[in-house]
NUVEXGU-205221 format. One line per 5 residues: number of its first residue (from 1); their letters; for each residue x, y, z of N, C-alpha, C. Coordinates in nm, 2 decimals. Last residue first. Layout:
# NUVEXGU-205221
NUM) A) X,Y,Z,X,Y,Z,X,Y,Z | ...
//
This chain:
# NUVEXGU-205221
96) WSFAI) 4.23,-1.37,-5.02,4.20,-1.32,-5.16,4.32,-1.28,-5.23 | 4.31,-1.45,-4.77,4.22,-1.54,-4.84,4.19,-1.49,-4.98 | 4.64,-1.45,-4.62,4.52,-1.38,-4.68,4.44,-1.47,-4.76 | 4.82,-1.51,-4.32,4.78,-1.55,-4.46,4.66,-1.47,-4.49 | 5.08,-1.54,-4.08,4.98,-1.46,-4.14,4.95,-1.51,-4.29
91) ACHTC) 5.29,-1.69,-3.98,5.16,-1.70,-3.91,5.05,-1.62,-3.97 | 5.56,-1.74,-4.02,5.46,-1.77,-4.12,5.32,-1.78,-4.06 | 5.75,-1.65,-3.85,5.69,-1.77,-3.81,5.58,-1.81,-3.91 | 5.84,-1.40,-3.94,5.93,-1.51,-3.95,5.87,-1.65,-3.91 | 5.69,-1.16,-4.10,5.65,-1.27,-4.01,5.74,-1.39,-4.02
86) VQVCP) 5.76,-0.99,-4.30,5.83,-0.98,-4.17,5.79,-1.08,-4.07 | 5.59,-1.07,-4.52,5.73,-1.07,-4.53,5.81,-1.07,-4.40 | 5.33,-1.01,-4.42,5.37,-1.15,-4.45,5.52,-1.16,-4.45 | 5.34,-0.73,-4.41,5.32,-0.81,-4.28,5.36,-0.96,-4.30 | 5.38,-0.65,-4.68,5.48,-0.63,-4.57,5.46,-0.71,-4.45
81) LSPTN) 5.34,-0.88,-4.94,5.27,-0.80,-4.84,5.37,-0.78,-4.73 | 5.43,-1.05,-5.14,5.50,-0.92,-5.12,5.44,-0.83,-5.01 | 5.45,-1.34,-5.23,5.41,-1.29,-5.10,5.48,-1.16,-5.07 | 5.34,-1.36,-5.57,5.45,-1.35,-5.48,5.40,-1.29,-5.35 | 5.16,-1.37,-5.77,5.15,-1.47,-5.67,5.26,-1.46,-5.57
76) TFPKC) 5.06,-1.03,-5.84,5.12,-1.16,-5.88,5.10,-1.25,-5.76 | 4.98,-0.80,-5.73,4.91,-0.84,-5.85,4.97,-0.97,-5.91 | 4.95,-0.79,-5.37,5.02,-0.80,-5.49,4.94,-0.84,-5.61 | 4.82,-0.54,-5.15,4.80,-0.67,-5.22,4.87,-0.68,-5.35 | 4.84,-0.29,-5.05,4.95,-0.38,-5.03,4.94,-0.51,-5.11
71) PGCEY) 4.59,-0.17,-5.10,4.72,-0.11,-5.15,4.84,-0.20,-5.14 | 4.41,-0.34,-4.95,4.42,-0.34,-5.09,4.54,-0.28,-5.15 | 4.38,-0.33,-4.68,4.49,-0.41,-4.73,4.51,-0.40,-4.88 | 4.15,-0.17,-4.66,4.27,-0.13,-4.58,4.39,-0.20,-4.64 | 3.97,-0.30,-4.82,4.01,-0.16,-4.86,4.14,-0.12,-4.78
66) KIKKE) 3.93,-0.54,-4.70,3.95,-0.54,-4.85,4.01,-0.40,-4.89 | 3.88,-0.47,-4.43,4.01,-0.54,-4.47,4.03,-0.53,-4.62 | 3.67,-0.37,-4.29,3.73,-0.28,-4.40,3.86,-0.35,-4.46 | 3.61,-0.51,-4.07,3.50,-0.50,-4.18,3.55,-0.41,-4.30 | 3.84,-0.46,-3.92,3.81,-0.60,-3.96,3.70,-0.59,-4.08
61) KDPIV) 3.89,-0.22,-3.80,3.95,-0.25,-3.93,3.90,-0.37,-4.00 | 3.79,-0.23,-3.55,3.74,-0.13,-3.64,3.78,-0.15,-3.78 | 3.96,-0.44,-3.43,3.81,-0.46,-3.46,3.75,-0.36,-3.56 | 4.27,-0.52,-3.56,4.19,-0.42,-3.48,4.05,-0.43,-3.52 | 4.36,-0.85,-3.55,4.32,-0.74,-3.64,4.24,-0.65,-3.55
56) TVVPE) 4.63,-0.96,-3.33,4.49,-0.97,-3.38,4.47,-0.85,-3.48 | 4.90,-1.15,-3.20,4.85,-1.04,-3.29,4.71,-1.07,-3.33 | 4.95,-1.24,-2.86,4.93,-1.27,-3.00,4.89,-1.14,-3.07 | 5.09,-1.35,-2.55,5.06,-1.24,-2.64,5.05,-1.29,-2.79 | 4.94,-1.63,-2.38,5.05,-1.56,-2.44,5.01,-1.45,-2.53
51) ENMPD) 4.74,-1.79,-2.28,4.76,-1.66,-2.21,4.89,-1.59,-2.26 | 4.50,-1.99,-2.40,4.63,-1.93,-2.44,4.65,-1.80,-2.38 | 4.24,-2.03,-2.33,4.34,-2.11,-2.26,4.49,-2.07,-2.29 | 4.08,-1.88,-2.49,4.10,-1.83,-2.35,4.21,-1.92,-2.28 | 4.11,-1.79,-2.79,4.15,-1.91,-2.72,4.18,-1.87,-2.58
46) NPDCD) 4.05,-1.54,-2.89,3.99,-1.66,-2.95,4.01,-1.79,-2.88 | 4.22,-1.36,-2.76,4.07,-1.35,-2.74,3.99,-1.47,-2.80 | 4.52,-1.44,-2.61,4.44,-1.46,-2.73,4.29,-1.46,-2.70 | 4.66,-1.16,-2.43,4.62,-1.30,-2.44,4.52,-1.32,-2.56 | 4.75,-0.90,-2.50,4.82,-0.98,-2.40,4.78,-1.13,-2.40
41) VVQFV) 4.79,-0.82,-2.85,4.71,-0.83,-2.73,4.78,-0.92,-2.63 | 4.89,-0.60,-3.10,4.93,-0.71,-3.01,4.84,-0.70,-2.89 | 4.73,-0.54,-3.41,4.76,-0.50,-3.27,4.81,-0.62,-3.20 | 4.69,-0.42,-3.76,4.72,-0.52,-3.65,4.75,-0.45,-3.52 | 4.66,-0.22,-3.94,4.55,-0.32,-3.93,4.57,-0.40,-3.80
36) GAPCA) 4.80,0.01,-4.05,4.77,-0.01,-3.91,4.66,-0.10,-3.87 | 4.88,0.03,-4.31,4.74,0.07,-4.28,4.71,0.06,-4.13 | 5.14,-0.06,-4.32,5.12,0.08,-4.34,4.98,0.13,-4.31 | 5.29,-0.29,-4.11,5.17,-0.26,-4.18,5.14,-0.11,-4.19 | 5.52,-0.32,-3.95,5.53,-0.32,-4.10,5.41,-0.28,-4.17
31) SVCEG) 5.44,-0.31,-3.69,5.53,-0.21,-3.74,5.53,-0.20,-3.89 | 5.28,-0.55,-3.69,5.22,-0.42,-3.65,5.31,-0.30,-3.70 | 5.47,-0.74,-3.75,5.37,-0.71,-3.85,5.30,-0.58,-3.82 | 5.62,-0.75,-3.51,5.68,-0.71,-3.63,5.58,-0.67,-3.74 | 5.51,-0.85,-3.28,5.47,-0.72,-3.32,5.54,-0.67,-3.45
26) CGDCK) 5.53,-1.10,-3.14,5.65,-1.01,-3.15,5.62,-0.87,-3.20 | 5.35,-1.30,-3.09,5.32,-1.17,-3.05,5.44,-1.07,-3.05 | 5.40,-1.54,-3.21,5.45,-1.53,-3.07,5.43,-1.39,-3.02 | 5.20,-1.77,-3.40,5.23,-1.63,-3.37,5.29,-1.62,-3.22 | 5.13,-2.03,-3.42,5.26,-1.99,-3.47,5.30,-1.85,-3.42
21) DTDIT) 4.89,-2.04,-3.31,4.98,-2.14,-3.26,5.12,-2.11,-3.31 | 4.74,-1.86,-3.45,4.79,-1.82,-3.31,4.88,-1.92,-3.25 | 4.75,-1.76,-3.76,4.77,-1.88,-3.69,4.83,-1.85,-3.55 | 4.53,-1.55,-3.90,4.65,-1.55,-3.81,4.65,-1.68,-3.74 | 4.41,-1.44,-4.20,4.41,-1.55,-4.10,4.54,-1.54,-4.03
16) IFYDG) 4.19,-1.21,-4.33,4.33,-1.23,-4.29,4.32,-1.34,-4.18 | 3.96,-1.22,-4.60,4.00,-1.25,-4.46,4.15,-1.25,-4.45 | 3.70,-1.19,-4.79,3.82,-1.10,-4.76,3.86,-1.13,-4.61 | 3.53,-1.32,-5.06,3.57,-1.34,-4.92,3.70,-1.27,-4.90 | 3.31,-1.13,-5.28,3.40,-1.24,-5.24,3.43,-1.25,-5.09
11) SADSY) 3.10,-0.97,-5.36,3.22,-0.97,-5.44,3.33,-1.07,-5.40 | 2.91,-0.99,-5.16,2.88,-1.03,-5.29,3.00,-1.04,-5.38 | 3.12,-1.08,-4.88,3.02,-1.00,-4.94,2.99,-1.05,-5.08 | 3.27,-1.15,-4.57,3.23,-1.20,-4.70,3.12,-1.11,-4.75 | 3.56,-1.04,-4.37,3.42,-1.06,-4.40,3.40,-1.12,-4.54
6) GYNAK) 3.78,-1.06,-4.09,3.74,-1.01,-4.22,3.59,-1.03,-4.24 | 3.99,-1.30,-3.96,3.94,-1.16,-3.94,3.91,-1.11,-4.08 | 4.03,-1.61,-3.81,4.00,-1.54,-3.93,3.94,-1.40,-3.90 | 4.27,-1.80,-3.65,4.17,-1.69,-3.63,4.15,-1.62,-3.76 | 4.36,-2.12,-3.58,4.36,-2.02,-3.69,4.24,-1.92,-3.67
1) M) 4.56,-2.26,-3.33,4.43,-2.22,-3.37,4.44,-2.11,-3.48
//
């Protein structure tokens, strides 16, 4: 299941997508994120049938994704975001 965290406003769509089928809850992205956007939870809040740990976006940060993640966003098409680089399962994507 793909869980989208973020928001849309007049300037665009700002979402982090975490593929919970790929995420194993290792927490590498939590350690790599300088803005502290991620957390590991014991079970998937978006899929009650999945009782495995997964990573989610901290609720207080969800409406600020554009600003929280802005310093890490690349100006090129290279995936240079720290959270994307450390995710060996390719479970994290950004929409902007």
